[in-house]
KEKE-3310 file (N, C-alpha, C; in steps of 0.2 Angstrom, whole numbers, plus 5000, padded with zeros to 4 digits):
npx = (5126:5136:5141:5150:5156:5158:5149:5133:5122:5125:5123:5112:5106:5098:5082:5077:5070:5066:5064:5077:5081:5092:5107:5114:5131:5141:5157:5170:5174:5166:5154:5144:5133:5125:5119:5110:5115:5128:5134:5143:5154:5160:5162:5165:5155:5139:5124:5110:5096:5083:5075:5060:5052:5038:5030:5013:5001:4987:4971:4960:4950:4958:4954:4944:4952:4958:4947:4944:4955:4954:4943:4949:4961:4966:4971:4973:4979:4980:4993:5001:5003:5013:5023:5023:5024:5012:4996:4994:4994:4996:4997:4994:5005:5017:5019:5017:5007:5007:5001:5005:5001:4988:4987:4996:5001:5012:5020:5028:5040:5049:5059:5054:5048:5034:5031:5032:5022:5011:5012:5011:4998:4992:4996:4989:4976:4975:4977:4965:4956:4957:4954:4940:4936:4923:4921:4919:4914:4906:4911:4902:4906:4910:4898:4891:4896:4895:4888:4894:4907:4913:4912:4921:4933:4933:4935:4948:4955:4952:4957:4971:4974:4972:4983:4993:4992:4991:4999:5001:4989:4976:4966:4952:4941:4923:4925:4930:4943:4959:4969:4985:4995:5010:5009:4996:4979:4966:4949:4940:4924:4919:4906:4897:4904:4910:4921:4932:4943:4955:4963:4959:4964:4969:4958:4949:4957:4957:4943:4940:4949:4944:4931:4934:4941:4931:4922:4929:4933:4920:4910:4894:4883:4879:4863:4857:4849)
npy = (4991:5002:5018:5025:5040:5049:5047:5052:5045:5044:5055:5059:5051:5035:5033:5021:5007:5014:5014:5012:5018:5013:5008:4992:4988:4975:4970:4960:4952:4962:4973:4987:5001:5013:5030:5031:5042:5042:5032:5034:5040:5032:5021:5013:5012:5019:5027:5027:5033:5025:5028:5023:5019:5014:5009:5008:4999:5007:5013:5020:5034:5046:5054:5045:5035:5042:5044:5031:5029:5038:5032:5022:5027:5039:5051:5059:5069:5082:5087:5103:5107:5112:5107:5094:5092:5089:5080:5074:5065:5065:5051:5048:5057:5050:5043:5046:5048:5048:5055:5047:5045:5042:5027:5024:5026:5031:5026:5034:5033:5035:5022:5013:5004:5006:5015:5005:4997:5005:5007:4994:4992:5001:4998:4985:4991:4998:4989:4981:4990:4993:4981:4982:4992:4997:4991:4995:4986:4972:4956:4940:4930:4937:4943:4933:4929:4924:4930:4924:4920:4933:4938:4929:4934:4946:4943:4938:4949:4958:4950:4951:4965:4967:4959:4966:4978:4973:4963:4948:4939:4927:4913:4908:4899:4897:4904:4916:4929:4929:4941:4946:4957:4963:4954:4955:4950:4950:4946:4944:4945:4943:4943:4949:4960:4962:4964:4957:4959:4961:4970:4987:4998:4991:4984:4994:4999:4988:4987:5000:4999:4988:4992:5002:4995:4987:4997:5001:4990:4984:4993:5003:4996:5003:5007:4999:5006)
npz = (5143:5134:5126:5113:5116:5105:5095:5088:5094:5107:5113:5119:5133:5134:5142:5154:5148:5137:5119:5108:5092:5079:5069:5068:5067:5061:5062:5059:5074:5081:5087:5083:5088:5080:5075:5060:5052:5056:5050:5039:5044:5054:5047:5031:5024:5017:5017:5005:4995:4987:4972:4964:4950:4939:4925:4919:4910:4906:4900:4904:4910:4917:4928:4933:4939:4949:4957:4961:4969:4978:4986:4992:4999:5011:5009:4994:4984:4970:4960:4955:4937:4933:4943:4940:4927:4919:4920:4937:4953:4970:4982:4998:5002:4998:4986:4969:4955:4938:4922:4909:4894:4883:4885:4895:4912:4925:4940:4953:4967:4983:4989:5003:5017:5020:5009:4998:5001:4999:4986:4979:4983:4975:4962:4961:4962:4950:4940:4942:4939:4926:4920:4921:4912:4902:4885:4868:4859:4864:4868:4865:4874:4886:4889:4893:4906:4922:4937:4948:4945:4943:4955:4962:4956:4960:4974:4975:4972:4982:4993:4989:4990:5004:5008:5004:5011:5025:5027:5034:5031:5032:5028:5037:5049:5043:5032:5036:5036:5044:5051:5054:5063:5070:5081:5085:5082:5070:5066:5051:5045:5030:5023:5033:5036:5048:5061:5072:5086:5099:5099:5098:5089:5078:5074:5070:5059:5050:5048:5041:5030:5024:5020:5011:5002:4997:4991:4981:4973:4971:4965:4965:4953:4936:4930:4915:4901)
capx = (5128:5140:5141:5156:5153:5158:5143:5127:5117:5126:5122:5106:5107:5091:5079:5076:5063:5065:5066:5082:5081:5099:5109:5119:5136:5146:5164:5174:5170:5165:5147:5144:5127:5126:5114:5111:5119:5136:5137:5148:5159:5163:5163:5166:5148:5136:5117:5107:5089:5081:5069:5057:5047:5035:5025:5008:4996:4980:4968:4954:4950:4963:4949:4941:4957:4959:4941:4944:4960:4950:4939:4953:4966:4962:4976:4974:4979:4981:4999:5001:5005:5021:5027:5024:5024:5006:4991:4997:4992:5000:4994:4997:5012:5022:5018:5015:5003:5007:4997:5009:4999:4982:4987:5000:5002:5018:5021:5035:5041:5055:5058:5054:5043:5027:5030:5032:5015:5006:5013:5008:4991:4989:4996:4983:4969:4976:4976:4958:4951:4959:4950:4933:4934:4919:4922:4913:4911:4906:4910:4896:4909:4909:4891:4888:4900:4890:4889:4898:4914:4914:4913:4927:4938:4933:4937:4955:4957:4951:4963:4978:4975:4973:4989:4998:4991:4993:5005:5000:4981:4975:4959:4950:4935:4918:4925:4933:4950:4962:4974:4990:5000:5013:5006:4989:4976:4959:4945:4936:4919:4918:4899:4894:4909:4911:4928:4933:4949:4956:4966:4954:4967:4969:4951:4947:4961:4955:4937:4940:4952:4940:4926:4937:4942:4924:4919:4934:4932:4913:4906:4887:4883:4875:4858:4858:4843)
capy = (4994:5008:5020:5029:5047:5053:5045:5054:5041:5044:5063:5059:5046:5033:5030:5013:5005:5018:5011:5015:5016:5014:5003:4988:4986:4970:4970:4954:4950:4967:4976:4994:5003:5020:5032:5031:5049:5042:5026:5035:5043:5026:5015:5014:5012:5024:5027:5030:5033:5022:5031:5018:5021:5009:5011:5002:5000:5010:5017:5024:5040:5048:5056:5038:5032:5046:5044:5025:5029:5041:5028:5018:5030:5044:5057:5059:5076:5084:5091:5108:5104:5115:5104:5087:5092:5085:5078:5070:5067:5062:5047:5048:5060:5046:5039:5050:5045:5053:5053:5048:5044:5039:5020:5022:5030:5029:5028:5036:5034:5034:5016:5012:4998:5009:5017:4999:4993:5009:5006:4988:4993:5006:4994:4981:4994:5000:4983:4979:4996:4992:4976:4984:4997:4994:4992:4997:4980:4967:4950:4936:4927:4942:4945:4927:4928:4924:4934:4920:4920:4940:4938:4925:4938:4952:4941:4937:4956:4960:4947:4954:4972:4966:4956:4972:4982:4970:4957:4941:4937:4919:4911:4905:4896:4900:4909:4922:4930:4930:4946:4947:4962:4963:4950:4957:4946:4952:4941:4949:4941:4947:4944:4953:4966:4963:4963:4955:4960:4963:4977:4992:5000:4985:4983:5000:5000:4983:4989:5005:4997:4984:4996:5006:4991:4985:5002:5002:4984:4982:4999:5002:4996:5007:5005:5000:5007)
capz = (5136:5133:5119:5112:5117:5098:5091:5090:5098:5113:5114:5124:5137:5135:5149:5156:5145:5130:5112:5104:5084:5076:5065:5072:5062:5063:5059:5062:5080:5085:5085:5085:5087:5078:5071:5053:5050:5058:5046:5035:5048:5058:5043:5025:5022:5017:5015:4999:4994:4980:4969:4960:4944:4936:4920:4919:4904:4908:4895:4905:4911:4923:4933:4936:4943:4955:4961:4964:4974:4984:4990:4996:5003:5014:5005:4987:4981:4963:4959:4950:4931:4933:4947:4938:4919:4916:4926:4942:4960:4976:4986:5006:5002:4997:4979:4963:4950:4932:4917:4903:4888:4883:4886:4900:4918:4929:4948:4957:4974:4987:4992:5010:5019:5019:5002:4994:5002:4995:4978:4978:4983:4969:4955:4961:4961:4943:4935:4942:4936:4918:4917:4921:4908:4897:4879:4863:4857:4870:4865:4867:4879:4891:4891:4897:4912:4928:4943:4953:4942:4943:4963:4963:4954:4965:4981:4974:4971:4989:4996:4987:4992:5011:5010:5002:5017:5032:5026:5036:5029:5030:5028:5043:5049:5041:5027:5039:5035:5050:5049:5060:5063:5076:5087:5086:5077:5069:5062:5047:5041:5023:5022:5037:5036:5055:5063:5079:5088:5106:5099:5095:5083:5072:5072:5066:5053:5046:5046:5037:5024:5020:5018:5006:4996:4994:4987:4975:4969:4969:4964:4963:4946:4933:4926:4908:4898)
cpx = (5131:5141:5147:5153:5154:5152:5137:5122:5118:5125:5116:5106:5099:5090:5078:5069:5062:5068:5071:5082:5088:5100:5114:5124:5140:5152:5168:5170:5167:5158:5148:5136:5128:5119:5116:5116:5126:5138:5144:5155:5163:5164:5164:5160:5144:5128:5115:5099:5088:5074:5067:5052:5044:5030:5019:5003:4989:4978:4962:4955:4954:4959:4946:4945:4958:4953:4942:4950:4957:4946:4943:4958:4962:4965:4976:4975:4983:4988:4998:5005:5012:5025:5028:5024:5019:5002:4995:4994:4996:4996:4998:5004:5018:5023:5015:5013:5004:5004:5003:5007:4992:4981:4992:5000:5009:5017:5028:5035:5048:5055:5058:5049:5036:5026:5029:5025:5011:5006:5010:5001:4988:4990:4990:4977:4969:4974:4969:4955:4951:4954:4942:4931:4930:4922:4917:4910:4912:4905:4905:4899:4909:4902:4888:4892:4894:4893:4894:4905:4916:4916:4920:4934:4939:4936:4945:4959:4957:4956:4969:4979:4975:4980:4994:4998:4994:4999:5003:4992:4980:4968:4957:4944:4929:4919:4928:4941:4953:4968:4979:4995:5003:5010:4999:4985:4968:4956:4940:4931:4917:4910:4895:4898:4911:4918:4929:4941:4950:4959:4962:4957:4967:4963:4948:4951:4959:4947:4936:4944:4948:4934:4928:4938:4935:4921:4923:4933:4925:4909:4899:4886:4879:4870:4858:4851:4842)
cpy = (5001:5011:5025:5036:5052:5052:5050:5051:5042:5051:5063:5052:5042:5032:5024:5012:5009:5013:5015:5013:5018:5008:4999:4986:4981:4971:4965:4951:4955:4970:4983:4997:5011:5023:5032:5037:5047:5036:5028:5038:5037:5020:5016:5013:5018:5022:5029:5029:5030:5025:5026:5022:5014:5012:5005:5005:5003:5015:5020:5031:5042:5050:5050:5036:5035:5045:5036:5025:5032:5037:5023:5021:5037:5051:5056:5066:5077:5088:5096:5105:5107:5111:5097:5087:5088:5083:5073:5071:5063:5057:5046:5052:5056:5043:5045:5047:5049:5050:5054:5049:5042:5031:5019:5028:5027:5031:5029:5037:5033:5027:5016:5006:5000:5010:5011:4996:4998:5008:4999:4988:4996:5002:4989:4984:4996:4994:4980:4984:4995:4986:4977:4989:4995:4996:4993:4991:4974:4960:4945:4932:4931:4943:4939:4925:4929:4928:4931:4920:4927:4941:4935:4930:4943:4949:4940:4944:4959:4957:4950:4960:4971:4963:4962:4977:4979:4965:4950:4940:4931:4918:4906:4901:4900:4905:4915:4923:4932:4935:4947:4952:4963:4960:4950:4954:4949:4947:4946:4944:4946:4948:4949:4960:4967:4960:4963:4956:4963:4970:4982:4995:4997:4985:4988:5000:4994:4985:4994:5003:4993:4987:4999:5002:4988:4990:5002:4996:4982:4989:4998:5002:5001:5004:5006:5000:5002)
cpz = (5137:5127:5119:5112:5109:5095:5093:5093:5104:5116:5119:5127:5137:5141:5149:5152:5137:5124:5109:5096:5082:5072:5069:5066:5065:5059:5062:5068:5084:5083:5087:5083:5086:5074:5063:5050:5051:5054:5042:5038:5052:5054:5036:5021:5021:5015:5009:5000:4987:4978:4964:4955:4941:4931:4919:4914:4907:4903:4897:4907:4917:4929:4937:4941:4949:4960:4964:4970:4981:4989:4994:5001:5005:5011:4999:4985:4974:4964:4954:4944:4931:4937:4944:4931:4916:4923:4931:4949:4965:4981:4993:5006:5000:4990:4974:4958:4945:4926:4911:4896:4888:4885:4892:4906:4921:4936:4950:4964:4977:4991:4999:5011:5017:5012:4998:4995:4999:4988:4977:4978:4977:4963:4955:4959:4952:4939:4936:4939:4929:4916:4917:4917:4903:4890:4874:4860:4862:4867:4869:4873:4886:4893:4894:4904:4918:4933:4948:4951:4943:4951:4965:4962:4959:4972:4980:4975:4978:4994:4995:4990:5001:5012:5009:5008:5024:5032:5027:5035:5027:5030:5034:5043:5047:5036:5029:5037:5042:5048:5055:5059:5069:5082:5088:5081:5077:5064:5058:5043:5035:5022:5027:5038:5044:5056:5070:5081:5095:5105:5095:5089:5078:5070:5068:5059:5048:5043:5040:5030:5021:5017:5012:5000:4993:4990:4980:4970:4966:4969:4963:4955:4942:4930:4919:4904:4892)
residu = (MET:TYR:PHE:ASN:SER:GLU:LYS:ARG:LEU:ALA:GLU:LYS:THR:PRO:GLU:VAL:GLY:GLU:THR:VAL:SER:SER:LEU:LEU:LEU:LYS:LYS:ALA:PHE:THR:TYR:GLN:ILE:MET:ALA:PRO:ASP:ASP:LEU:HIS:VAL:PHE:SER:GLN:LEU:SER:THR:ALA:ASN:ILE:SER:GLN:ARG:ILE:THR:ILE:ALA:TYR:SER:GLY:ALA:PHE:GLY:VAL:LEU:LYS:HIS:ARG:LEU:LYS:GLN:MET:PHE:GLU:SER:VAL:GLU:SER:LEU:PRO:ASP:GLU:GLU:SER:GLU:GLY:PRO:ALA:PHE:ARG:VAL:HIS:GLU:ARG:LEU:THR:VAL:LYS:TYR:GLU:SER:GLU:LYS:HIS:ILE:SER:LEU:HIS:TRP:ARG:SER:ASP:PRO:ILE:SER:ASP:MET:VAL:SER:ASP:SER:VAL:VAL:ALA:LEU:VAL:LEU:ASN:THR:SER:ARG:GLU:ILE:PRO:LYS:VAL:VAL:VAL:GLU:SER:GLU:GLU:ALA:THR:LYS:THR:GLU:GLU:GLU:ASN:ASN:LYS:LYS:ALA:GLU:LYS:VAL:ILE:HIS:ALA:LEU:LEU:VAL:SER:LEU:PHE:GLY:ASP:VAL:LYS:PHE:GLY:GLU:ASN:GLY:LYS:LEU:VAL:ILE:SER:VAL:ASP:GLY:ASN:VAL:ALA:HIS:LEU:ASP:LYS:LEU:SER:GLU:ASN:VAL:GLU:SER:GLU:ASN:GLU:GLY:LEU:LYS:GLU:ARG:VAL:ARG:VAL:ALA:PHE:GLN:ARG:ILE:GLN:ASN:ALA:VAL:LYS:PRO:ILE:PRO:LEU:SER:VAL:SER)
# end
């Protein structure tokens, strides 16, 4: 394979077996490989960044939401008021959560595959947290909900969060979850929290993620006097 010397991708000759990250451009019956920065130079196309914003109904305490997110994500940092024009915090240095009003919050992020996955996880957690906010008046129907029904809802949320983080999550034998990432497979036993996988990196990622999701979705219940 030969590269045009004018392209930035050809400035350094790749070594044998080295992975080359680039764009493949097809025009008529010809193909060109180039760096993203060269796209506007050698074609009529150009790249752009997509900034996304979503507003979610949330009437709980903003600090409670931050605490829940800290249980799930490693990096959740508060932003200065002058920078965000109000209470806000940053998740994984990719997504900003802002306090808009007593009934709404907003999420802001620059779209890419990883940031989109983080935003999906945050949205799922916010919606689940909103449903758990205690009300002043507890209706009789809510008081009679069984523990089994609540557990079923929690299982659905846990499965949705795992899908948003790892993508391919299926139900296996004996109630185990089968998680596949880039050809590597992990088996998660939700009851014992045991993870089996030949890939130690994936095994640890699944174990840590499941533990944080469990802490966020199933917090220690408060005793009622």
